[in-house]
C-alpha positions as CSV (number, residue, x, y, z in Angstrom):
1,M,67.6,62.1,28.1
2,K,71.4,63.3,28.2
3,R,70.2,66.4,26.8
4,I,67.7,66.9,29.1
5,V,70.3,66.3,31.9
6,F,72.7,68.7,30.2
7,L,69.9,71.8,30.0
8,A,68.9,70.9,33.7
9,A,72.6,71.1,34.7
10,V,73.2,74.4,32.9
11,T,69.9,75.8,34.1
12,L,70.9,74.7,37.4
13,F,74.4,76.6,37.1
14,L,72.9,80.1,35.6
15,L,70.4,80.2,39.0
16,L,73.0,79.3,41.4
17,F,76.3,81.4,40.3
18,L,75.5,83.7,37.3
19,I,72.3,85.7,38.5
20,P,73.3,86.4,42.2
21,S,76.7,88.2,41.1
22,A,74.8,90.4,38.9
23,E,72.3,91.1,41.5
24,G,75.5,91.7,43.7
25,Q,77.1,94.3,41.5
26,E,74.3,96.5,41.7
27,G,74.6,98.8,44.5
28,Q,73.4,102.3,45.3
29,T,75.8,104.5,45.7
30,E,76.2,107.3,48.2
31,T,78.6,109.9,49.5
32,F,80.2,109.1,52.6
33,T,81.8,112.3,54.4
34,V,84.6,110.4,57.4
35,R,84.8,113.0,60.6
36,S,86.2,110.2,63.1
37,S,87.5,107.0,63.8
38,E,88.6,105.3,67.0
39,V,89.5,101.5,67.9
40,V,86.8,99.9,70.8
41,T,87.6,96.5,71.7
42,G,88.6,94.9,68.3
43,V,86.1,97.3,66.7
44,V,86.9,100.0,64.2
45,I,84.4,102.6,64.6
46,I,84.0,105.3,61.5
47,S,81.5,108.4,62.2
48,G,80.5,110.4,60.1
49,Q,77.6,111.5,57.5
50,M,75.9,109.5,54.3
51,T,74.6,112.0,51.7
52,T,72.1,110.5,49.1
53,T,72.0,110.9,45.7
54,A,68.3,112.7,46.6
55,G,71.1,115.4,48.8
56,K,69.6,113.7,52.4
57,R,71.9,113.7,54.7
58,S,72.3,111.4,57.8
59,S,75.0,110.6,60.6
60,V,76.0,106.9,60.3
61,E,78.8,104.7,61.9
62,L,80.7,102.4,59.9
63,Q,82.1,99.4,61.9
64,C,84.3,96.8,61.1
65,N,86.0,93.9,62.9
66,K,90.1,94.8,63.3
67,G,91.3,91.4,62.2
68,M,89.1,91.0,59.0
69,L,91.2,91.7,55.6
70,M,89.4,94.8,54.2
71,C,89.2,96.4,57.5
72,T,90.8,99.6,57.4
73,I,90.7,102.9,59.1
74,P,90.3,105.5,56.3
75,Q,91.6,109.0,57.1
76,P,89.2,112.1,57.2
77,G,87.6,113.1,54.1
78,R,84.7,112.3,51.7
79,Y,84.5,108.6,50.0
80,V,82.1,107.0,47.4
81,M,80.2,104.0,49.1
82,V,78.1,101.4,47.8
83,L,75.0,99.8,50.0
84,L,75.2,96.1,49.2
85,P,72.3,94.2,48.4
86,K,71.1,92.1,51.2
87,N,73.0,88.9,52.5
88,R,76.3,90.7,50.5
89,G,79.2,91.4,52.5
90,P,81.6,89.5,55.4
91,Y,78.7,90.9,58.5
92,E,75.3,90.3,59.4
93,C,74.0,94.0,58.5
94,A,73.4,96.5,56.3
95,N,77.1,95.5,54.5
96,V,78.8,98.5,52.8
97,D,82.0,98.9,50.3
98,L,84.0,101.9,50.4
99,Y,85.6,103.6,47.6
100,P,88.0,106.9,46.9
101,E,86.3,109.7,46.2
102,G,85.5,110.3,42.6
103,A,86.1,106.7,42.0
104,E,83.7,104.4,39.9
105,P,83.2,101.2,41.9
106,E,83.1,99.0,38.7
107,N,86.6,99.9,37.6
108,S,88.6,100.9,41.3
109,E,90.1,99.2,44.2
110,K,87.9,99.1,47.6
111,I,89.4,100.7,50.8
112,G,87.0,98.5,52.7
113,E,84.1,96.6,53.7
114,F,82.2,97.8,56.6
115,C,79.1,97.1,58.5
116,L,76.5,100.1,58.2
117,I,75.0,101.5,61.6
118,Q,72.3,103.8,61.0
119,K,72.2,107.1,64.3
């Protein structure tokens, strides 16, 4: 009986903690070019262009709440952007993490966490 309870507890632990964290590490990587940034009523709005690995370009905005821990205003330039899986990140939208250009997200410190707004 103790063995069954132990196996059930281990299975539950794996389902709740290890599998979702591995899933959250897989993100689609894109290139993001910051064109301009502004702060409007406590919201940081970063306008730029996203380039997919297939070469498709689209104008997008990144937004974050100025008081949040990882809300920063990056300088104009190119960055690595990682699209996070659904329900990952601090905002109720498509969340992205921003890294310096040429960085490998697994080994680098992120610049910030943002909400991705498609234009």
